[in-house]
MIFI-19349 format. One record per residue (C-alpha): y, x, z. Coordinates in Angstrom, 3 decimals, always signed. Each point is the difference from the previous one (the first is absolute). Layout:
BEGIN
{yy->Y, xx->X, zz->Z}
...
# end
This chain:
BEGIN
{yy->+0.000, xx->+0.000, zz->+0.000}
{yy->+3.330, xx->+1.477, zz->-1.028}
{yy->+3.360, xx->-1.412, zz->+1.049}
{yy->+2.631, xx->+0.875, zz->-2.576}
{yy->+2.817, xx->-1.394, zz->-2.160}
{yy->-2.428, xx->-0.900, zz->-2.768}
{yy->+2.689, xx->-1.668, zz->-2.116}
{yy->+1.528, xx->+3.463, zz->-0.437}
{yy->-3.230, xx->+1.610, zz->-1.124}
{yy->+0.682, xx->+1.711, zz->-3.366}
{yy->-0.752, xx->-2.709, zz->-2.532}
{yy->-0.199, xx->-2.658, zz->+2.726}
{yy->-2.989, xx->-1.429, zz->+1.889}
{yy->-1.714, xx->-1.063, zz->-3.248}
{yy->-0.088, xx->+3.695, zz->-0.931}
{yy->-1.388, xx->+0.885, zz->+3.426}
{yy->-2.801, xx->-2.515, zz->-0.619}
{yy->-0.549, xx->+1.152, zz->-3.579}
{yy->-0.223, xx->+3.641, zz->+1.093}
{yy->-2.549, xx->-1.015, zz->+2.640}
{yy->+2.127, xx->+1.102, zz->+2.947}
{yy->-0.130, xx->-3.440, zz->+1.632}
{yy->-2.027, xx->-3.141, zz->-0.642}
{yy->+1.130, xx->-3.418, zz->-1.196}
{yy->-0.331, xx->-2.356, zz->+2.945}
{yy->-0.357, xx->-3.411, zz->-1.650}
{yy->-3.716, xx->-0.435, zz->+0.695}
{yy->+0.272, xx->+1.865, zz->+3.287}
{yy->+2.676, xx->-2.341, zz->+1.355}
{yy->-1.881, xx->-3.018, zz->-1.307}
{yy->-3.220, xx->+0.996, zz->+1.767}
{yy->+1.017, xx->+2.014, zz->+3.052}
{yy->+3.625, xx->-0.762, zz->+0.923}
{yy->+0.254, xx->-3.688, zz->+0.926}
{yy->+3.215, xx->+0.391, zz->+2.004}
{yy->+1.935, xx->+1.744, zz->-2.771}
{yy->-1.512, xx->-2.374, zz->-2.559}
{yy->+1.326, xx->-2.964, zz->+1.982}
{yy->+3.464, xx->+1.552, zz->+0.343}
{yy->+0.209, xx->+0.666, zz->-3.753}
{yy->-1.158, xx->-3.517, zz->-0.858}
{yy->+2.549, xx->-1.612, zz->+2.303}
{yy->+2.931, xx->+2.201, zz->-1.069}
{yy->+0.444, xx->+0.171, zz->-3.798}
{yy->+2.942, xx->+2.428, zz->+0.236}
{yy->-2.055, xx->+2.408, zz->+2.064}
{yy->-2.941, xx->-0.369, zz->-2.376}
{yy->+2.159, xx->+0.731, zz->-3.044}
{yy->+1.527, xx->+3.101, zz->+1.541}
{yy->-3.303, xx->+1.281, zz->+1.371}
{yy->-1.572, xx->+0.602, zz->-3.404}
{yy->+0.711, xx->+1.872, zz->-3.199}
{yy->+0.998, xx->-1.476, zz->-3.345}
{yy->-3.646, xx->+0.337, zz->-1.033}
{yy->-0.974, xx->-2.222, zz->+2.917}
{yy->-1.540, xx->+2.655, zz->+2.251}
{yy->+0.420, xx->+0.005, zz->+3.764}
{yy->+0.294, xx->+3.677, zz->+0.829}
{yy->+0.621, xx->+0.169, zz->+3.735}
{yy->+0.064, xx->-1.902, zz->+3.261}
{yy->+3.767, xx->-0.565, zz->+0.063}
{yy->+2.772, xx->+0.006, zz->+2.558}
{yy->+1.408, xx->-3.534, zz->+0.050}
{yy->+3.473, xx->-1.036, zz->+1.182}
{yy->+0.183, xx->-3.646, zz->-1.026}
{yy->+2.629, xx->-1.002, zz->+2.540}
{yy->+3.514, xx->+0.567, zz->-1.345}
{yy->+1.269, xx->+1.398, zz->+3.299}
{yy->-2.443, xx->+2.893, zz->-0.194}
{yy->+1.411, xx->+1.204, zz->-3.293}
{yy->+3.508, xx->+0.596, zz->+1.292}
{yy->+0.677, xx->+2.449, zz->+2.790}
{yy->+2.967, xx->+2.018, zz->-1.274}
{yy->+3.702, xx->-0.405, zz->-0.604}
{yy->+3.486, xx->+1.151, zz->+0.953}
{yy->+0.614, xx->+0.965, zz->+3.624}
{yy->+3.485, xx->+0.157, zz->+1.445}
{yy->+1.591, xx->+1.234, zz->+3.233}
{yy->+0.736, xx->-3.367, zz->+1.577}
{yy->+1.838, xx->+1.593, zz->+2.920}
{yy->+2.467, xx->+1.519, zz->-2.476}
{yy->+0.496, xx->-3.357, zz->-1.703}
{yy->+0.661, xx->-1.646, zz->+3.351}
{yy->+2.385, xx->+2.728, zz->+1.150}
{yy->+2.012, xx->-0.382, zz->-3.203}
{yy->-0.048, xx->-3.789, zz->+0.115}
{yy->-1.710, xx->-0.194, zz->-3.388}
{yy->-2.436, xx->-2.634, zz->-1.203}
{yy->-3.393, xx->+0.911, zz->-1.389}
{yy->+0.669, xx->+0.883, zz->-3.681}
{yy->-1.616, xx->-2.108, zz->-2.706}
{yy->+1.914, xx->+0.677, zz->-3.214}
{yy->+0.587, xx->+3.330, zz->-1.717}
{yy->+3.717, xx->-0.289, zz->+0.833}
{yy->-0.783, xx->-0.596, zz->+3.671}
{yy->-2.340, xx->+2.982, zz->+0.043}
{yy->+2.798, xx->+2.158, zz->-1.388}
{yy->+2.339, xx->-1.107, zz->+2.809}
{yy->-2.640, xx->+0.727, zz->+2.643}
{yy->-0.905, xx->+3.435, zz->-1.386}
{yy->+3.695, xx->+0.962, zz->-0.180}
{yy->+0.474, xx->-1.071, zz->+3.594}
{yy->-3.050, xx->+1.964, zz->+1.122}
{yy->+1.418, xx->+3.108, zz->-1.645}
{yy->+3.601, xx->-0.349, zz->+1.107}
{yy->-0.429, xx->-1.496, zz->+3.464}
{yy->-3.439, xx->+1.165, zz->+1.105}
{yy->+0.093, xx->+3.495, zz->-1.489}
{yy->-3.148, xx->-0.498, zz->-2.081}
{yy->-0.187, xx->+2.878, zz->-2.476}
{yy->-2.452, xx->-1.912, zz->-2.186}
{yy->+0.289, xx->-3.679, zz->+0.973}
{yy->-2.800, xx->-1.001, zz->-2.397}
{yy->-3.149, xx->+2.119, zz->+0.002}
{yy->-2.652, xx->-1.098, zz->-2.482}
{yy->-2.584, xx->+1.519, zz->-2.296}
{yy->-1.207, xx->-1.295, zz->-3.368}
{yy->-2.342, xx->-2.480, zz->+1.725}
{yy->+2.941, xx->-2.273, zz->+0.834}
{yy->+0.991, xx->-0.944, zz->-3.589}
{yy->-3.670, xx->-0.084, zz->-1.001}
{yy->-0.398, xx->-2.784, zz->+2.550}
{yy->+3.214, xx->-1.773, zz->-0.958}
{yy->+2.550, xx->+1.262, zz->+2.517}
{yy->+3.497, xx->-0.129, zz->-1.569}
{yy->-1.291, xx->+0.143, zz->-3.586}
{yy->-1.583, xx->-3.423, zz->+0.501}
{yy->+3.464, xx->-1.511, zz->+0.440}
{yy->+0.511, xx->+0.618, zz->-3.725}
{yy->-3.101, xx->-1.994, zz->-0.919}
{yy->-2.283, xx->+2.950, zz->-0.761}
{yy->-2.420, xx->+2.409, zz->+1.631}
{yy->-0.156, xx->+3.770, zz->-0.321}
{yy->-3.467, xx->-0.640, zz->-1.372}
{yy->-1.993, xx->-2.358, zz->-2.236}
{yy->+0.027, xx->-3.671, zz->+0.970}
{yy->-0.469, xx->-3.525, zz->-1.334}
{yy->+3.113, xx->-1.948, zz->-0.963}
{yy->+0.477, xx->-3.766, zz->+0.373}
{yy->-1.696, xx->-0.573, zz->-3.349}
{yy->-3.079, xx->+1.981, zz->+0.997}
{yy->+0.942, xx->+2.941, zz->-2.217}
{yy->-0.231, xx->+3.604, zz->+1.155}
{yy->+3.283, xx->+1.840, zz->+0.419}
{yy->+0.900, xx->+3.535, zz->+0.999}
{yy->+3.095, xx->+0.029, zz->+2.206}
{yy->+1.371, xx->+3.440, zz->-0.932}
{yy->+0.031, xx->-1.099, zz->-3.671}
{yy->+2.047, xx->-3.156, zz->+0.686}
{yy->+3.766, xx->-0.246, zz->-0.445}
{yy->+0.411, xx->-1.215, zz->+3.584}
{yy->-1.227, xx->+3.410, zz->+1.154}
{yy->+3.346, xx->+1.431, zz->-1.121}
{yy->+1.872, xx->-2.144, zz->+2.530}
{yy->-2.306, xx->+1.164, zz->+2.779}
{yy->+0.574, xx->+3.637, zz->-0.967}
{yy->+3.765, xx->-0.497, zz->-0.085}
{yy->-0.072, xx->-1.393, zz->+3.528}
{yy->-2.200, xx->+2.801, zz->+1.291}
{yy->+2.186, xx->+2.608, zz->-1.690}
{yy->+3.077, xx->-1.478, zz->+1.693}
{yy->-1.732, xx->+0.070, zz->+3.383}
{yy->-1.202, xx->+3.552, zz->-0.633}
{yy->+3.501, xx->+1.203, zz->-0.912}
{yy->+1.349, xx->-1.527, zz->+3.205}
{yy->-2.640, xx->+1.727, zz->+2.107}
{yy->-1.774, xx->-3.183, zz->+0.981}
{yy->-3.497, xx->+1.373, zz->-0.388}
{yy->-1.966, xx->+3.177, zz->+0.314}
{yy->+0.493, xx->+2.586, zz->-2.743}
{yy->-3.732, xx->+0.685, zz->+0.215}
{yy->-0.936, xx->-3.608, zz->-0.784}
{yy->-2.479, xx->+1.029, zz->-2.679}
{yy->-2.033, xx->+2.223, zz->+2.323}
{yy->+0.297, xx->-1.741, zz->+3.371}
{yy->-3.314, xx->-0.234, zz->+1.816}
{yy->-1.006, xx->-2.081, zz->+3.012}
{yy->+0.738, xx->+2.842, zz->+2.410}
{yy->+3.560, xx->+0.434, zz->-1.292}
{yy->+0.703, xx->-3.731, zz->+0.044}
{yy->-1.305, xx->-0.273, zz->+3.564}
{yy->+2.123, xx->+2.920, zz->+1.168}
{yy->+3.131, xx->-1.429, zz->-1.629}
{yy->-0.532, xx->-3.420, zz->+1.563}
{yy->-0.579, xx->+1.479, zz->+3.450}
{yy->+2.813, xx->+2.555, zz->+0.087}
{yy->+2.809, xx->-2.183, zz->-1.331}
{yy->+0.232, xx->+1.606, zz->-3.440}
{yy->-0.949, xx->-3.346, zz->-1.577}
{yy->+0.303, xx->-3.645, zz->+0.935}
{yy->-2.122, xx->-1.595, zz->-2.736}
{yy->-3.438, xx->+0.954, zz->-1.307}
{yy->-3.007, xx->-1.501, zz->-1.711}
{yy->-3.091, xx->-0.173, zz->+2.178}
{yy->-2.823, xx->-2.024, zz->+1.540}
{yy->-0.582, xx->-2.278, zz->+2.962}
{yy->-2.107, xx->+2.342, zz->+2.092}
{yy->+0.438, xx->+3.469, zz->-1.435}
{yy->+3.790, xx->-0.319, zz->-0.108}
{yy->+1.460, xx->-2.749, zz->+2.203}
{yy->-2.747, xx->+0.307, zz->+2.610}
{yy->-0.113, xx->+3.795, zz->-0.036}
{yy->+3.778, xx->+0.509, zz->-0.022}
{yy->+0.619, xx->-2.469, zz->+2.815}
{yy->-2.732, xx->+1.717, zz->+2.013}
{yy->+1.549, xx->+3.417, zz->-0.657}
{yy->+3.351, xx->-1.289, zz->+1.288}
{yy->-1.391, xx->-2.044, zz->+2.901}
{yy->+2.198, xx->+1.907, zz->+2.451}
{yy->+3.139, xx->-0.884, zz->-1.961}
{yy->+0.868, xx->-3.531, zz->+1.076}
{yy->+2.681, xx->-0.359, zz->-2.672}
{yy->-2.169, xx->+0.925, zz->-3.000}
{yy->-1.081, xx->-3.068, zz->-1.948}
{yy->-1.423, xx->-0.742, zz->-3.432}
{yy->-0.397, xx->-3.082, zz->-2.174}
{yy->-1.708, xx->-0.793, zz->-3.277}
{yy->+2.479, xx->-1.180, zz->-2.633}
{yy->-0.720, xx->-2.356, zz->-2.860}
{yy->-0.365, xx->+1.470, zz->-3.462}
{yy->+3.500, xx->+0.159, zz->-1.556}
{yy->+1.354, xx->-2.482, zz->-2.554}
{yy->+3.174, xx->-0.165, zz->-2.064}
{yy->+1.088, xx->-3.481, zz->+1.033}
{yy->+0.114, xx->-1.294, zz->+3.552}
{yy->-2.718, xx->-2.537, zz->+0.687}
{yy->-2.272, xx->+1.035, zz->-2.864}
{yy->-3.650, xx->+0.619, zz->+0.799}
{yy->-1.078, xx->+3.555, zz->-0.847}
{yy->-2.295, xx->+0.145, zz->-3.022}
{yy->-1.685, xx->+3.242, zz->+0.897}
{yy->-1.319, xx->+1.690, zz->+3.105}
{yy->-3.010, xx->+1.982, zz->+1.117}
{yy->-3.145, xx->-1.997, zz->-0.768}
{yy->-3.488, xx->+1.396, zz->-0.460}
{yy->-2.870, xx->-1.308, zz->-2.114}
{yy->-2.620, xx->-2.445, zz->+1.291}
{yy->-2.951, xx->+2.306, zz->-0.637}
{yy->-0.190, xx->+3.727, zz->+0.623}
{yy->-2.777, xx->+2.486, zz->-0.604}
{yy->-2.532, xx->+0.990, zz->+2.640}
{yy->-3.724, xx->+0.791, zz->-0.194}
{yy->-2.148, xx->+0.515, zz->-3.076}
{yy->-3.724, xx->+0.739, zz->-0.016}
{yy->-0.918, xx->+3.092, zz->-1.978}
{yy->-2.924, xx->+0.391, zz->-2.370}
{yy->-1.592, xx->+2.478, zz->+2.409}
{yy->-0.384, xx->-2.655, zz->+2.708}
{yy->-3.688, xx->-0.220, zz->+1.001}
{yy->+0.212, xx->-3.478, zz->+1.556}
{yy->+2.564, xx->-2.162, zz->-1.765}
{yy->-1.100, xx->-3.162, zz->+1.788}
{yy->+0.601, xx->+1.520, zz->+3.431}
{yy->+3.329, xx->+1.512, zz->-1.074}
{yy->+1.120, xx->-3.401, zz->-1.293}
{yy->-1.025, xx->-1.772, zz->+3.194}
{yy->+1.835, xx->+2.590, zz->+2.079}
{yy->+3.201, xx->-0.447, zz->-2.036}
{yy->-0.337, xx->-3.772, zz->-0.155}
{yy->+0.068, xx->-0.109, zz->+3.796}
{yy->+3.756, xx->+0.654, zz->-0.203}
{yy->+0.534, xx->-3.430, zz->-1.565}
{yy->-2.058, xx->-1.882, zz->+2.593}
{yy->+1.733, xx->-1.617, zz->+2.956}
{yy->-1.341, xx->+2.636, zz->+2.367}
{yy->+0.888, xx->+2.843, zz->-2.366}
{yy->+3.441, xx->-1.476, zz->-0.560}
{yy->+0.706, xx->+0.020, zz->+3.730}
{yy->-1.386, xx->+3.513, zz->+0.470}
{yy->+2.029, xx->+1.475, zz->-2.862}
{yy->+3.233, xx->-1.720, zz->+1.013}
{yy->-0.194, xx->-0.056, zz->+3.790}
{yy->-2.834, xx->+2.243, zz->+1.153}
{yy->-2.298, xx->-0.814, zz->+2.913}
{yy->+0.469, xx->-3.222, zz->+1.914}
{yy->+0.517, xx->+0.708, zz->+3.683}
{yy->+1.156, xx->+3.535, zz->-0.737}
{yy->+2.688, xx->+0.068, zz->-2.665}
{yy->+0.657, xx->-3.739, zz->-0.133}
{yy->-0.572, xx->-3.248, zz->+1.894}
{yy->-0.173, xx->-3.512, zz->-1.445}
{yy->+2.691, xx->-2.175, zz->+1.589}
{yy->+0.250, xx->-3.608, zz->-1.164}
{yy->-1.679, xx->+0.977, zz->-3.255}
{yy->+2.353, xx->+2.941, zz->-0.620}
{yy->-1.255, xx->+3.621, zz->+0.053}
{yy->+2.451, xx->+1.806, zz->+2.290}
{yy->-0.094, xx->+3.772, zz->+0.142}
{yy->-0.553, xx->+1.334, zz->+3.507}
{yy->+2.170, xx->+2.466, zz->+1.919}
{yy->-2.315, xx->+2.719, zz->-1.345}
{yy->+1.658, xx->-0.601, zz->-3.382}
{yy->+3.422, xx->-1.374, zz->+0.928}
{yy->+0.779, xx->+2.414, zz->+2.829}
{yy->-2.573, xx->+2.752, zz->-0.277}
{yy->-0.640, xx->+1.801, zz->+3.324}
{yy->-0.362, xx->+3.331, zz->-1.801}
{yy->+3.429, xx->-0.376, zz->-1.551}
{yy->-1.277, xx->-0.686, zz->-3.515}
{yy->+2.226, xx->-2.003, zz->-2.303}
{yy->-1.292, xx->-3.438, zz->-0.917}
{yy->-0.823, xx->+1.276, zz->-3.498}
{yy->-2.011, xx->+2.915, zz->+1.390}
{yy->-1.775, xx->-2.161, zz->+2.583}
{yy->-0.924, xx->-2.546, zz->-2.682}
{yy->-1.686, xx->+2.611, zz->-2.168}
{yy->-2.562, xx->+0.573, zz->+2.749}
{yy->-1.192, xx->-3.596, zz->-0.212}
{yy->+1.044, xx->-1.605, zz->-3.287}
{yy->+0.981, xx->+0.654, zz->-3.604}
{yy->+2.741, xx->-2.627, zz->-0.156}
{yy->+2.782, xx->+2.537, zz->-0.465}
{yy->-1.641, xx->+1.712, zz->-2.954}
{yy->-1.910, xx->-2.834, zz->-1.713}
{yy->-3.490, xx->+0.466, zz->-1.417}
{yy->-2.980, xx->-2.101, zz->-1.087}
{yy->+1.090, xx->-3.169, zz->+1.807}
{yy->+2.748, xx->-2.628, zz->-0.010}
{yy->+2.976, xx->+1.045, zz->+2.095}
{yy->+1.210, xx->-2.529, zz->+2.599}
{yy->+3.716, xx->-0.702, zz->+0.488}
{yy->-0.605, xx->-0.452, zz->+3.737}
{yy->-0.388, xx->+3.792, zz->+0.104}
{yy->+3.500, xx->+0.491, zz->-1.406}
{yy->+1.470, xx->-2.730, zz->+2.182}
{yy->-0.863, xx->+2.192, zz->+2.972}
{yy->+0.488, xx->+3.413, zz->-1.606}
{yy->+3.532, xx->-1.117, zz->-0.836}
{yy->+0.167, xx->-2.012, zz->+3.192}
{yy->+3.532, xx->+0.554, zz->+1.281}
{yy->+2.686, xx->-2.564, zz->-0.755}
{yy->+1.867, xx->+2.736, zz->-1.877}
{yy->-2.994, xx->+0.643, zz->-2.275}
{yy->-0.754, xx->-3.687, zz->-0.457}
{yy->+3.577, xx->-0.658, zz->-1.132}
{yy->-0.156, xx->+2.940, zz->-2.398}
{yy->-3.287, xx->-1.251, zz->-1.417}
{yy->+1.493, xx->-3.458, zz->-0.511}
{yy->+3.014, xx->+1.463, zz->-1.823}
{yy->-2.121, xx->+2.232, zz->-2.228}
{yy->-2.254, xx->-2.912, zz->-0.906}
{yy->+2.979, xx->-2.060, zz->-1.135}
{yy->-0.298, xx->+0.882, zz->-3.687}
{yy->-1.661, xx->-1.328, zz->-3.154}
{yy->-1.743, xx->+3.345, zz->-0.518}
{yy->-3.471, xx->-1.515, zz->-0.206}
{yy->+0.909, xx->-1.655, zz->-3.318}
{yy->+0.763, xx->+3.316, zz->-1.665}
{yy->-2.746, xx->+2.299, zz->+1.276}
{yy->-2.329, xx->+1.366, zz->-2.654}
{yy->-3.704, xx->-0.032, zz->+0.937}
{yy->-2.155, xx->+3.064, zz->-0.588}
{yy->-0.227, xx->+0.350, zz->-3.769}
{yy->-2.444, xx->+2.010, zz->-2.089}
{yy->+1.439, xx->+1.415, zz->-3.191}
{yy->-2.207, xx->-0.650, zz->-3.035}
{yy->-2.316, xx->+2.831, zz->-0.979}
{yy->+1.712, xx->+0.484, zz->-3.357}
{yy->+3.404, xx->+0.318, zz->+1.724}
{yy->-0.903, xx->+2.259, zz->+2.919}
{yy->+0.629, xx->+3.429, zz->-1.504}
{yy->+3.357, xx->-0.891, zz->-1.529}
{yy->+0.984, xx->-1.971, zz->+3.108}
{yy->-0.604, xx->+2.983, zz->+2.280}
{yy->+1.980, xx->+2.346, zz->-2.239}
{yy->+2.989, xx->-2.308, zz->-0.367}
{yy->+0.194, xx->-1.166, zz->+3.619}
{yy->-0.151, xx->+3.553, zz->+1.362}
{yy->+2.997, xx->+0.944, zz->-2.120}
{yy->+1.909, xx->-3.198, zz->+0.770}
{yy->-0.586, xx->+0.206, zz->+3.749}
{yy->+1.309, xx->+3.557, zz->+0.105}
{yy->+3.016, xx->-0.848, zz->-2.146}
{yy->+0.925, xx->-3.188, zz->+1.899}
{yy->-0.278, xx->+1.712, zz->+3.390}
{yy->+2.145, xx->+2.900, zz->-1.172}
{yy->+2.642, xx->-2.302, zz->-1.470}
{yy->+0.001, xx->-2.169, zz->+3.134}
{yy->+1.161, xx->+3.034, zz->+1.977}
{yy->+2.428, xx->+1.199, zz->-2.670}
{yy->+1.707, xx->-3.358, zz->-0.488}
{yy->+0.428, xx->-0.639, zz->+3.717}
{yy->+1.202, xx->+3.509, zz->+0.790}
{yy->+2.345, xx->-0.015, zz->-3.001}
{yy->-1.637, xx->+2.963, zz->-1.736}
{yy->-0.553, xx->-2.411, zz->-2.901}
{yy->+2.984, xx->-2.303, zz->-0.718}
{yy->-0.839, xx->-3.685, zz->+0.149}
{yy->+1.672, xx->-0.253, zz->-3.431}
{yy->-3.168, xx->+1.623, zz->-1.355}
{yy->-2.132, xx->-2.955, zz->+1.094}
{yy->-0.417, xx->-1.280, zz->-3.568}
{yy->-1.195, xx->+3.430, zz->-1.056}
{yy->-2.488, xx->-0.074, zz->+2.890}
{yy->-1.331, xx->-3.399, zz->-1.144}
{yy->-0.283, xx->+1.302, zz->-3.571}
{yy->-2.047, xx->+2.947, zz->+1.297}
{yy->-2.311, xx->-2.340, zz->+1.892}
{yy->-0.569, xx->-1.968, zz->-3.200}
{yy->-0.647, xx->+3.197, zz->-1.915}
{yy->-2.471, xx->+1.146, zz->+2.661}
{yy->-1.944, xx->-3.246, zz->-0.379}
{yy->+0.934, xx->-2.308, zz->+2.880}
{yy->-0.500, xx->-3.056, zz->-2.232}
{yy->-3.503, xx->+1.243, zz->-0.843}
{yy->-0.835, xx->+0.393, zz->+3.685}
{yy->+1.232, xx->-3.503, zz->+0.800}
{yy->-2.071, xx->-1.363, zz->-2.903}
{yy->-3.070, xx->+1.834, zz->+1.337}
{yy->+0.567, xx->-1.431, zz->+3.457}
{yy->+0.510, xx->-3.438, zz->-1.544}
{yy->-3.385, xx->+0.234, zz->-1.738}
{yy->-1.587, xx->+1.090, zz->+3.279}
{yy->+1.674, xx->-2.906, zz->+1.796}
{yy->-1.313, xx->-2.508, zz->-2.543}
{yy->-3.486, xx->+1.405, zz->+0.588}
{yy->+0.528, xx->-0.393, zz->+3.733}
{yy->+0.874, xx->-3.671, zz->-0.501}
{yy->-3.284, xx->-0.478, zz->-1.878}
{yy->-2.183, xx->+1.470, zz->+2.753}
# end
């Protein structure tokens, strides 16, 4: 049994099956995995995403059917600074500008906004302009690529203005989690992109002796007050987990072992651990014990959980939102979660697609070049190294490099997905 991102296997999972690295699981699931079989039958979206275009089940998947489980990241802001300055939580791009200026001028933040490239990929700021820094579905069900859309120019102009006024970190293209954490803890920054536990939870814990320090999760920005954000962080329903290799000596036993994760007992074990030790049932709700919530050895909740469950990492089972309700259990985290969920992102998320065999070689060549070029130009446009007046030339280069071909290839793959 090998746990791996099988969708990223060179050539895709169909190739892994064809090359006899892993086995097709259709008959195996039918005969030896009644719990997974039932889940697939009762959830058509999960079933569709759990197999290849050729109709092969290739692994025992990680399933996150509940919408709440697919969103755990967004913009985090120093609420204590907002309160001190008498400012409202920003919602529009214009309001964000006012807040960032105030953080710089009145709070001494050297880089009020500290983000990496994951923020626009998930819709932060760029989503206000009706696009993603990625591929996505539009309202007509067509695939679009945000950095090739005209609206991307307006986003870049805004970011360039903010950059020139010192409103975000000069190292925005290379910021890592460690840098962002340091900036948010030492007062260099007042806004960052992060997660419920690893950011809000961890940063509040690190500053637990500072009674004034406070954070809040802000809604994804929009252009017009009152609009609902189109985009935000939102994962796919089905992720990759465990495949059975062709060298497995007892496929039936391997399948039964993996299928246990989708049973009621396996579900509880994977999400909550051992009843009476890591959780207790109270009025039908699995509550984590003090061993997890307030570990006597000083372990963080995330670290304590890994000793008893796989809920924080997913795997061959269906994740349970009751895990996240407790992992992000403070009122601060719950409010952030609610704000980050307040988007229409689910409508625009692309499922895992498998490029057609005849397109794969050209697709890989073109996308490698485009990704490098777009990332380089993202930095150059924002920093002003490349004048925004050259945006049309940039679009022309994308066309020349084959962006329309890539979108067409993805469109063909998406149509195949719809036929699964």
